[in-house]
A tleap script that builds the chain and sets N, CA, C and O, in Angstrom:
source leaprc.protein.ff14SB
mol = sequence {
  NMET LYS THR PHE ARG LEU TYR THR GLY PRO
  ASP GLY GLN SER ARG ILE GLU PRO ILE ASP
  LEU ALA ARG THR ALA GLU TRP THR LYS GLY
  LEU VAL ALA ARG HIE MET ALA PHE ARG GLY
  TRP PRO VAL GLY GLN PHE LEU ASP TRP HIE
  PRO ALA PRO ARG ARG GLN PHE VAL ILE ILE
  LEU ALA GLY ARG LEU GLU ILE GLY LEU SER
  ASP GLY SER THR HIE VAL PHE GLY ALA GLY
  ASP ALA ARG LEU VAL GLU ASP THR THR GLY
  LYS GLY HIE THR THR ARG VAL LEU GLY ASN
  GLN PRO CYS LEU THR ALA THR ILE PRO LEU
  CALA
}
set mol.1.N position { 117.146 94.785 117.058 }
set mol.1.CA position { 116.172 94.857 115.943 }
set mol.1.C position { 116.617 96.132 115.534 }
set mol.1.O position { 116.799 96.991 116.396 }
set mol.2.N position { 116.851 96.415 114.160 }
set mol.2.CA position { 116.842 97.237 113.329 }
set mol.2.C position { 115.430 97.472 112.842 }
set mol.2.O position { 114.556 96.631 113.052 }
set mol.3.N position { 115.131 98.879 112.035 }
set mol.3.CA position { 113.728 99.242 111.794 }
set mol.3.C position { 113.923 100.215 110.320 }
set mol.3.O position { 114.126 101.390 110.625 }
set mol.4.N position { 113.908 100.011 109.028 }
set mol.4.CA position { 113.644 100.944 108.025 }
set mol.4.C position { 112.512 101.300 106.929 }
set mol.4.O position { 111.505 100.614 107.102 }
set mol.5.N position { 112.461 101.809 106.316 }
set mol.5.CA position { 111.924 102.649 105.465 }
set mol.5.C position { 112.150 102.870 104.111 }
set mol.5.O position { 112.617 103.842 103.517 }
set mol.6.N position { 111.565 101.349 103.573 }
set mol.6.CA position { 112.283 101.778 101.839 }
set mol.6.C position { 110.726 102.142 101.207 }
set mol.6.O position { 109.616 101.609 101.228 }
set mol.7.N position { 111.383 103.468 100.591 }
set mol.7.CA position { 109.999 104.789 99.626 }
set mol.7.C position { 110.249 104.645 98.593 }
set mol.7.O position { 111.091 103.759 98.443 }
set mol.8.N position { 109.879 105.161 97.597 }
set mol.8.CA position { 110.099 105.512 96.245 }
set mol.8.C position { 109.827 107.526 96.540 }
set mol.8.O position { 108.850 108.223 96.812 }
set mol.9.N position { 111.662 107.851 96.225 }
set mol.9.CA position { 111.239 109.124 95.893 }
set mol.9.C position { 111.086 110.196 94.955 }
set mol.9.O position { 111.052 109.753 93.807 }
set mol.10.N position { 110.987 111.400 95.015 }
set mol.10.CA position { 110.141 112.068 93.926 }
set mol.10.C position { 110.273 112.095 92.454 }
set mol.10.O position { 109.496 112.388 91.545 }
set mol.11.N position { 112.217 111.466 92.533 }
set mol.11.CA position { 112.363 111.258 91.185 }
set mol.11.C position { 112.176 109.983 90.811 }
set mol.11.O position { 112.815 109.483 89.885 }
set mol.12.N position { 110.900 109.072 91.790 }
set mol.12.CA position { 111.128 107.514 90.617 }
set mol.12.C position { 111.557 106.854 91.320 }
set mol.12.O position { 110.889 105.855 91.587 }
set mol.13.N position { 113.291 107.085 92.214 }
set mol.13.CA position { 114.422 106.018 92.446 }
set mol.13.C position { 113.726 105.295 94.281 }
set mol.13.O position { 113.118 105.906 95.160 }
set mol.14.N position { 113.897 104.733 94.260 }
set mol.14.CA position { 114.280 103.910 95.609 }
set mol.14.C position { 114.663 104.401 96.880 }
set mol.14.O position { 115.737 104.960 96.657 }
set mol.15.N position { 114.371 104.531 98.237 }
set mol.15.CA position { 115.659 105.418 98.874 }
set mol.15.C position { 115.188 104.155 100.477 }
set mol.15.O position { 114.107 103.610 100.699 }
set mol.16.N position { 116.248 104.094 101.135 }
set mol.16.CA position { 115.903 103.561 102.368 }
set mol.16.C position { 116.393 104.355 103.549 }
set mol.16.O position { 117.539 104.797 103.469 }
set mol.17.N position { 115.614 104.625 104.750 }
set mol.17.CA position { 115.823 105.270 105.135 }
set mol.17.C position { 115.507 104.298 106.988 }
set mol.17.O position { 114.487 103.661 107.253 }
set mol.18.N position { 116.858 104.525 108.054 }
set mol.18.CA position { 116.399 103.784 109.639 }
set mol.18.C position { 115.206 104.838 109.880 }
set mol.18.O position { 115.015 105.931 109.347 }
set mol.19.N position { 114.337 104.029 111.033 }
set mol.19.CA position { 113.472 104.699 111.423 }
set mol.19.C position { 113.587 104.028 112.823 }
set mol.19.O position { 114.021 102.907 113.084 }
set mol.20.N position { 112.937 105.284 113.927 }
set mol.20.CA position { 113.598 105.453 115.264 }
set mol.20.C position { 112.088 105.018 115.935 }
set mol.20.O position { 111.221 105.858 116.172 }
set mol.21.N position { 111.927 103.570 116.198 }
set mol.21.CA position { 110.691 103.155 116.702 }
set mol.21.C position { 110.050 104.524 117.712 }
set mol.21.O position { 109.039 105.114 117.330 }
set mol.22.N position { 110.731 104.912 118.957 }
set mol.22.CA position { 110.706 105.635 119.248 }
set mol.22.C position { 109.999 107.005 119.426 }
set mol.22.O position { 109.451 107.584 120.364 }
set mol.23.N position { 110.236 107.262 118.180 }
set mol.23.CA position { 109.788 108.527 117.840 }
set mol.23.C position { 108.590 108.559 116.767 }
set mol.23.O position { 108.226 109.588 116.197 }
set mol.24.N position { 107.796 106.750 116.493 }
set mol.24.CA position { 106.972 106.424 115.179 }
set mol.24.C position { 105.824 105.914 115.867 }
set mol.24.O position { 105.671 104.737 116.194 }
set mol.25.N position { 104.792 107.128 116.128 }
set mol.25.CA position { 103.908 106.270 117.524 }
set mol.25.C position { 102.460 105.386 116.209 }
set mol.25.O position { 101.651 104.527 116.561 }
set mol.26.N position { 102.575 105.929 114.915 }
set mol.26.CA position { 101.993 104.690 114.497 }
set mol.26.C position { 102.407 103.718 114.615 }
set mol.26.O position { 101.515 103.043 115.130 }
set mol.27.N position { 103.899 102.687 114.354 }
set mol.27.CA position { 103.694 102.008 114.495 }
set mol.27.C position { 103.532 101.176 115.719 }
set mol.27.O position { 103.115 100.038 115.932 }
set mol.28.N position { 104.095 102.318 116.580 }
set mol.28.CA position { 103.652 102.198 117.988 }
set mol.28.C position { 102.518 101.664 118.436 }
set mol.28.O position { 102.764 100.545 118.886 }
set mol.29.N position { 101.333 101.953 118.528 }
set mol.29.CA position { 100.351 101.754 118.212 }
set mol.29.C position { 99.220 100.646 117.765 }
set mol.29.O position { 98.159 100.140 118.129 }
set mol.30.N position { 100.249 100.628 116.669 }
set mol.30.CA position { 99.315 99.234 115.738 }
set mol.30.C position { 98.778 99.601 114.278 }
set mol.30.O position { 97.788 100.246 113.933 }
set mol.31.N position { 99.729 98.995 113.580 }
set mol.31.CA position { 98.894 98.771 112.003 }
set mol.31.C position { 98.074 97.953 111.198 }
set mol.31.O position { 98.701 96.965 110.819 }
set mol.32.N position { 96.719 97.994 110.728 }
set mol.32.CA position { 96.126 97.252 109.773 }
set mol.32.C position { 96.727 96.358 109.301 }
set mol.32.O position { 97.394 96.673 108.315 }
set mol.33.N position { 96.795 94.731 109.787 }
set mol.33.CA position { 96.850 94.171 108.507 }
set mol.33.C position { 96.347 93.239 108.183 }
set mol.33.O position { 95.505 93.172 109.079 }
set mol.34.N position { 96.083 91.994 107.282 }
set mol.34.CA position { 95.359 91.594 106.868 }
set mol.34.C position { 95.201 89.959 107.042 }
set mol.34.O position { 94.254 89.229 107.334 }
set mol.35.N position { 96.715 89.724 106.691 }
set mol.35.CA position { 97.073 88.348 107.106 }
set mol.35.C position { 98.791 88.766 107.199 }
set mol.35.O position { 99.358 89.859 107.192 }
set mol.36.N position { 99.394 87.096 107.304 }
set mol.36.CA position { 101.224 87.429 107.398 }
set mol.36.C position { 100.998 85.982 106.285 }
set mol.36.O position { 100.013 85.266 106.103 }
set mol.37.N position { 102.575 85.958 105.598 }
set mol.37.CA position { 102.463 84.918 104.953 }
set mol.37.C position { 104.629 84.821 105.284 }
set mol.37.O position { 105.383 85.768 105.510 }
set mol.38.N position { 104.895 83.669 105.195 }
set mol.38.CA position { 106.419 83.224 105.546 }
set mol.38.C position { 106.996 82.735 104.465 }
set mol.38.O position { 106.682 81.547 104.399 }
set mol.39.N position { 107.809 83.090 103.413 }
set mol.39.CA position { 108.585 83.051 102.519 }
set mol.39.C position { 109.865 82.057 102.715 }
set mol.39.O position { 110.227 82.218 103.881 }
set mol.40.N position { 110.535 81.293 102.202 }
set mol.40.CA position { 111.782 80.869 102.443 }
set mol.40.C position { 112.561 81.211 100.962 }
set mol.40.O position { 112.157 80.834 99.862 }
set mol.41.N position { 113.860 82.076 101.240 }
set mol.41.CA position { 114.522 82.566 99.955 }
set mol.41.C position { 116.091 81.642 99.664 }
set mol.41.O position { 117.149 82.115 100.077 }
set mol.42.N position { 116.053 80.500 99.025 }
set mol.42.CA position { 117.419 79.537 98.838 }
set mol.42.C position { 118.369 80.555 98.624 }
set mol.42.O position { 118.173 81.697 98.207 }
set mol.43.N position { 119.643 79.894 99.030 }
set mol.43.CA position { 120.520 80.660 98.992 }
set mol.43.C position { 120.853 81.053 97.707 }
set mol.43.O position { 120.609 80.170 96.885 }
set mol.44.N position { 121.384 82.195 97.186 }
set mol.44.CA position { 122.197 82.894 96.152 }
set mol.44.C position { 120.374 83.736 95.606 }
set mol.44.O position { 120.369 84.957 95.446 }
set mol.45.N position { 119.271 83.077 95.429 }
set mol.45.CA position { 118.798 83.792 94.895 }
set mol.45.C position { 118.544 85.479 95.132 }
set mol.45.O position { 118.505 86.202 96.127 }
set mol.46.N position { 118.359 85.749 93.285 }
set mol.46.CA position { 118.201 87.223 92.665 }
set mol.46.C position { 117.674 87.430 92.280 }
set mol.46.O position { 117.423 86.877 91.209 }
set mol.47.N position { 116.771 88.709 92.881 }
set mol.47.CA position { 115.082 89.169 91.951 }
set mol.47.C position { 115.716 90.696 91.613 }
set mol.47.O position { 116.225 91.451 92.441 }
set mol.48.N position { 115.562 90.920 90.312 }
set mol.48.CA position { 116.483 91.856 89.322 }
set mol.48.C position { 115.194 92.852 89.675 }
set mol.48.O position { 114.242 92.352 90.275 }
set mol.49.N position { 115.162 94.182 89.325 }
set mol.49.CA position { 114.430 95.143 89.627 }
set mol.49.C position { 113.200 95.202 89.669 }
set mol.49.O position { 112.712 94.909 88.577 }
set mol.50.N position { 112.499 95.437 90.402 }
set mol.50.CA position { 111.076 95.224 90.596 }
set mol.50.C position { 110.938 96.253 91.538 }
set mol.50.O position { 111.944 96.673 92.112 }
set mol.51.N position { 109.491 96.857 91.847 }
set mol.51.CA position { 108.598 97.770 93.146 }
set mol.51.C position { 108.370 96.957 93.779 }
set mol.51.O position { 108.239 95.846 93.264 }
set mol.52.N position { 108.237 97.100 94.988 }
set mol.52.CA position { 107.272 96.528 95.927 }
set mol.52.C position { 105.828 95.572 95.312 }
set mol.52.O position { 105.534 95.985 94.190 }
set mol.53.N position { 105.136 94.721 95.662 }
set mol.53.CA position { 103.295 94.505 95.052 }
set mol.53.C position { 102.250 95.802 95.681 }
set mol.53.O position { 101.196 96.217 95.198 }
set mol.54.N position { 103.113 96.338 97.173 }
set mol.54.CA position { 102.021 96.732 97.844 }
set mol.54.C position { 102.373 97.180 98.883 }
set mol.54.O position { 103.533 96.768 98.857 }
set mol.55.N position { 102.258 97.923 100.170 }
set mol.55.CA position { 102.497 98.340 101.146 }
set mol.55.C position { 102.440 97.394 102.178 }
set mol.55.O position { 101.400 96.958 102.670 }
set mol.56.N position { 103.758 97.040 102.542 }
set mol.56.CA position { 104.204 95.820 103.586 }
set mol.56.C position { 104.972 96.126 104.555 }
set mol.56.O position { 105.597 97.187 104.548 }
set mol.57.N position { 105.057 95.204 105.595 }
set mol.57.CA position { 106.307 94.981 106.252 }
set mol.57.C position { 106.852 93.731 106.005 }
set mol.57.O position { 106.179 92.705 106.102 }
set mol.58.N position { 108.324 93.744 105.612 }
set mol.58.CA position { 108.795 92.368 105.540 }
set mol.58.C position { 109.843 92.151 107.064 }
set mol.58.O position { 110.510 93.126 107.410 }
set mol.59.N position { 109.902 91.200 107.676 }
set mol.59.CA position { 110.515 90.615 108.941 }
set mol.59.C position { 110.977 90.028 108.796 }
set mol.59.O position { 110.343 88.974 108.738 }
set mol.60.N position { 112.992 89.823 108.489 }
set mol.60.CA position { 113.778 89.147 108.779 }
set mol.60.C position { 113.864 88.080 109.930 }
set mol.60.O position { 114.346 88.361 111.028 }
set mol.61.N position { 113.308 86.685 109.576 }
set mol.61.CA position { 113.517 85.798 110.677 }
set mol.61.C position { 114.890 85.016 110.645 }
set mol.61.O position { 115.322 84.541 111.695 }
set mol.62.N position { 115.538 84.883 109.537 }
set mol.62.CA position { 116.793 83.970 109.843 }
set mol.62.C position { 117.265 84.166 108.279 }
set mol.62.O position { 116.484 84.133 107.328 }
set mol.63.N position { 118.954 84.417 108.164 }
set mol.63.CA position { 119.630 84.522 107.164 }
set mol.63.C position { 119.542 85.836 106.971 }
set mol.63.O position { 118.943 86.618 107.710 }
set mol.64.N position { 120.571 86.305 105.246 }
set mol.64.CA position { 120.480 88.040 105.374 }
set mol.64.C position { 120.267 87.914 103.758 }
set mol.64.O position { 120.731 87.207 102.863 }
set mol.65.N position { 119.368 88.919 103.855 }
set mol.65.CA position { 119.141 89.541 102.139 }
set mol.65.C position { 119.808 91.165 101.925 }
set mol.65.O position { 120.002 92.064 102.743 }
set mol.66.N position { 119.984 91.103 100.857 }
set mol.66.CA position { 120.924 92.418 100.252 }
set mol.66.C position { 119.917 93.256 99.330 }
set mol.66.O position { 119.417 92.564 98.444 }
set mol.67.N position { 119.571 94.395 99.343 }
set mol.67.CA position { 119.358 95.178 98.991 }
set mol.67.C position { 119.488 96.034 97.705 }
set mol.67.O position { 120.708 95.888 97.624 }
set mol.68.N position { 119.282 96.576 96.959 }
set mol.68.CA position { 119.748 97.033 96.211 }
set mol.68.C position { 119.550 98.051 95.542 }
set mol.68.O position { 118.783 97.667 94.659 }
set mol.69.N position { 119.862 99.718 95.304 }
set mol.69.CA position { 118.674 100.418 94.590 }
set mol.69.C position { 119.754 101.644 93.585 }
set mol.69.O position { 120.976 101.790 93.621 }
set mol.70.N position { 118.671 102.389 92.726 }
set mol.70.CA position { 119.714 102.438 91.582 }
set mol.70.C position { 121.197 103.238 92.025 }
set mol.70.O position { 122.167 103.297 91.269 }
set mol.71.N position { 121.162 103.706 93.113 }
set mol.71.CA position { 122.369 104.717 93.193 }
set mol.71.C position { 123.910 104.060 93.258 }
set mol.71.O position { 125.055 104.507 93.191 }
set mol.72.N position { 123.305 102.784 93.419 }
set mol.72.CA position { 124.887 101.922 93.316 }
set mol.72.C position { 124.938 101.158 94.986 }
set mol.72.O position { 125.623 100.202 95.350 }
set mol.73.N position { 124.046 101.901 95.702 }
set mol.73.CA position { 124.044 101.430 97.013 }
set mol.73.C position { 123.697 100.458 97.757 }
set mol.73.O position { 122.601 100.778 98.216 }
set mol.74.N position { 124.173 98.832 98.386 }
set mol.74.CA position { 123.484 98.203 98.680 }
set mol.74.C position { 123.858 98.002 100.195 }
set mol.74.O position { 124.940 98.177 100.755 }
set mol.75.N position { 122.399 97.496 100.796 }
set mol.75.CA position { 121.972 97.796 102.282 }
set mol.75.C position { 121.526 96.202 102.033 }
set mol.75.O position { 120.821 95.608 101.217 }
set mol.76.N position { 122.513 95.768 103.450 }
set mol.76.CA position { 122.284 94.360 103.984 }
set mol.76.C position { 121.394 94.301 105.470 }
set mol.76.O position { 121.766 94.864 106.499 }
set mol.77.N position { 120.342 93.621 105.356 }
set mol.77.CA position { 120.189 93.135 105.975 }
set mol.77.C position { 119.325 91.475 106.807 }
set mol.77.O position { 118.716 90.653 106.121 }
set mol.78.N position { 119.543 91.326 108.678 }
set mol.78.CA position { 119.885 90.538 108.676 }
set mol.78.C position { 118.662 89.860 109.626 }
set mol.78.O position { 117.706 90.613 109.811 }
set mol.79.N position { 118.593 88.643 110.192 }
set mol.79.CA position { 117.448 88.098 111.355 }
set mol.79.C position { 116.962 88.949 112.569 }
set mol.79.O position { 117.639 88.865 113.594 }
set mol.80.N position { 115.811 89.799 112.572 }
set mol.80.CA position { 115.471 90.424 113.377 }
set mol.80.C position { 115.142 91.940 112.861 }
set mol.80.O position { 114.456 92.731 113.510 }
set mol.81.N position { 115.763 92.236 111.534 }
set mol.81.CA position { 115.333 93.441 110.936 }
set mol.81.C position { 114.212 93.540 110.125 }
set mol.81.O position { 113.920 92.738 109.239 }
set mol.82.N position { 113.476 94.708 110.491 }
set mol.82.CA position { 112.060 94.971 109.807 }
set mol.82.C position { 112.197 96.045 109.084 }
set mol.82.O position { 112.685 97.088 109.520 }
set mol.83.N position { 111.673 95.841 107.628 }
set mol.83.CA position { 111.404 96.930 107.008 }
set mol.83.C position { 110.325 97.366 106.322 }
set mol.83.O position { 110.000 96.488 105.522 }
set mol.84.N position { 109.248 98.799 106.224 }
set mol.84.CA position { 108.156 98.763 106.160 }
set mol.84.C position { 108.886 98.891 104.799 }
set mol.84.O position { 110.045 99.296 104.888 }
set mol.85.N position { 108.391 98.601 103.470 }
set mol.85.CA position { 108.433 98.631 102.459 }
set mol.85.C position { 107.250 99.309 101.618 }
set mol.85.O position { 106.170 98.741 101.465 }
set mol.86.N position { 107.493 100.358 101.177 }
set mol.86.CA position { 106.449 101.107 100.529 }
set mol.86.C position { 107.174 101.866 99.033 }
set mol.86.O position { 106.827 102.997 98.691 }
set mol.87.N position { 107.957 101.249 98.434 }
set mol.87.CA position { 108.674 101.666 97.076 }
set mol.87.C position { 107.300 101.105 95.679 }
set mol.87.O position { 107.659 100.656 94.590 }
set mol.88.N position { 106.569 101.190 95.872 }
set mol.88.CA position { 105.621 100.543 94.726 }
set mol.88.C position { 105.283 100.945 93.231 }
set mol.88.O position { 104.626 100.239 92.466 }
set mol.89.N position { 105.805 102.132 92.934 }
set mol.89.CA position { 106.721 103.205 92.255 }
set mol.89.C position { 107.529 103.126 91.418 }
set mol.89.O position { 107.960 102.010 91.707 }
set mol.90.N position { 108.183 103.475 90.456 }
set mol.90.CA position { 109.363 103.319 89.644 }
set mol.90.C position { 109.684 102.297 89.638 }
set mol.90.O position { 109.148 101.193 89.725 }
set mol.91.N position { 110.780 102.733 89.509 }
set mol.91.CA position { 112.118 100.758 88.923 }
set mol.91.C position { 112.109 100.333 90.426 }
set mol.91.O position { 112.509 99.171 90.368 }
set mol.92.N position { 111.904 100.590 91.580 }
set mol.92.CA position { 112.114 99.725 92.401 }
set mol.92.C position { 113.422 99.168 93.272 }
set mol.92.O position { 114.474 99.769 93.490 }
set mol.93.N position { 113.177 98.332 93.540 }
set mol.93.CA position { 115.205 97.492 93.843 }
set mol.93.C position { 115.565 96.146 93.316 }
set mol.93.O position { 114.977 95.261 92.694 }
set mol.94.N position { 116.343 96.268 93.634 }
set mol.94.CA position { 116.954 94.455 93.794 }
set mol.94.C position { 116.931 93.929 95.141 }
set mol.94.O position { 117.171 94.544 96.180 }
set mol.95.N position { 116.594 92.637 94.985 }
set mol.95.CA position { 117.049 91.531 96.179 }
set mol.95.C position { 117.624 90.506 96.327 }
set mol.95.O position { 117.355 89.487 95.691 }
set mol.96.N position { 118.678 90.618 97.350 }
set mol.96.CA position { 119.698 88.929 96.824 }
set mol.96.C position { 119.628 88.315 97.872 }
set mol.96.O position { 119.017 88.945 98.735 }
set mol.97.N position { 120.076 87.123 98.252 }
set mol.97.CA position { 119.593 85.882 99.305 }
set mol.97.C position { 121.300 86.203 99.477 }
set mol.97.O position { 121.723 86.322 98.327 }
set mol.98.N position { 122.514 86.401 100.530 }
set mol.98.CA position { 123.413 86.176 101.383 }
set mol.98.C position { 123.764 85.145 101.873 }
set mol.98.O position { 122.788 84.446 102.149 }
set mol.99.N position { 125.030 84.543 102.209 }
set mol.99.CA position { 125.871 84.086 102.773 }
set mol.99.C position { 125.453 82.684 102.148 }
set mol.99.O position { 125.062 82.503 100.995 }
set mol.100.N position { 125.610 81.769 103.101 }
set mol.100.CA position { 125.625 80.384 103.050 }
set mol.100.C position { 124.111 79.223 103.207 }
set mol.100.O position { 123.773 78.124 102.768 }
set mol.101.N position { 123.543 80.313 104.127 }
set mol.101.CA position { 122.109 79.662 104.597 }
set mol.101.C position { 120.800 80.427 103.640 }
set mol.101.O position { 120.972 81.425 102.941 }
set mol.102.N position { 119.741 79.834 103.774 }
set mol.102.CA position { 118.612 80.488 103.286 }
set mol.102.C position { 117.942 81.726 104.459 }
set mol.102.O position { 118.126 81.910 105.662 }
set mol.103.N position { 117.131 82.392 103.453 }
set mol.103.CA position { 116.621 83.153 104.404 }
set mol.103.C position { 114.962 83.198 104.265 }
set mol.103.O position { 114.077 83.277 103.413 }
set mol.104.N position { 115.173 83.088 105.764 }
set mol.104.CA position { 113.204 83.237 105.916 }
set mol.104.C position { 112.598 84.712 106.856 }
set mol.104.O position { 112.905 85.217 107.936 }
set mol.105.N position { 111.441 85.077 105.608 }
set mol.105.CA position { 111.147 86.324 106.020 }
set mol.105.C position { 109.428 85.769 106.348 }
set mol.105.O position { 108.733 84.794 106.061 }
set mol.106.N position { 109.319 86.787 106.958 }
set mol.106.CA position { 107.747 86.766 107.336 }
set mol.106.C position { 107.399 88.869 106.514 }
set mol.106.O position { 108.046 89.907 106.649 }
set mol.107.N position { 106.265 88.579 105.846 }
set mol.107.CA position { 105.360 89.343 105.047 }
set mol.107.C position { 104.259 89.683 105.382 }
set mol.107.O position { 103.255 88.974 105.325 }
set mol.108.N position { 104.360 91.516 106.014 }
set mol.108.CA position { 102.772 91.484 106.546 }
set mol.108.C position { 102.194 92.890 105.592 }
set mol.108.O position { 102.642 94.034 105.671 }
set mol.109.N position { 100.986 92.367 104.623 }
set mol.109.CA position { 100.245 93.500 103.883 }
set mol.109.C position { 99.961 94.342 104.899 }
set mol.109.O position { 99.571 93.815 105.941 }
set mol.110.N position { 100.073 95.703 104.854 }
set mol.110.CA position { 98.963 96.544 105.325 }
set mol.110.C position { 97.688 97.072 104.255 }
set mol.110.O position { 97.614 97.354 103.059 }
set mol.111.N position { 96.877 97.036 105.265 }
set mol.111.CA position { 95.586 97.590 104.990 }
set mol.111.C position { 95.788 99.008 104.028 }
set mol.111.O position { 94.805 99.656 103.668 }
savepdb mol mol.pdb
quit
């Protein structure tokens, strides 16, 4: 399992950074959440530029998602990867389902 943070930089552009759980006490002590939702993403689905609707964790349970950033980079996440999504302002990112199987995610909005 890998963990990442997707956030908005000072220039309004989304960025991704790896998170070391051993050094992130906030995550290991627990975070307040209201509910969790599961979503199935069909093969080939693409969401054009969008910021996150709220601060949330997105955990991939099956399949693969590609996140695109405005610097032209793409980042692929697979089963077991968790992202703290905080790019709620600015241009945001793109999302694409990769491969030949649907992607299943668990989304946990944070209070």
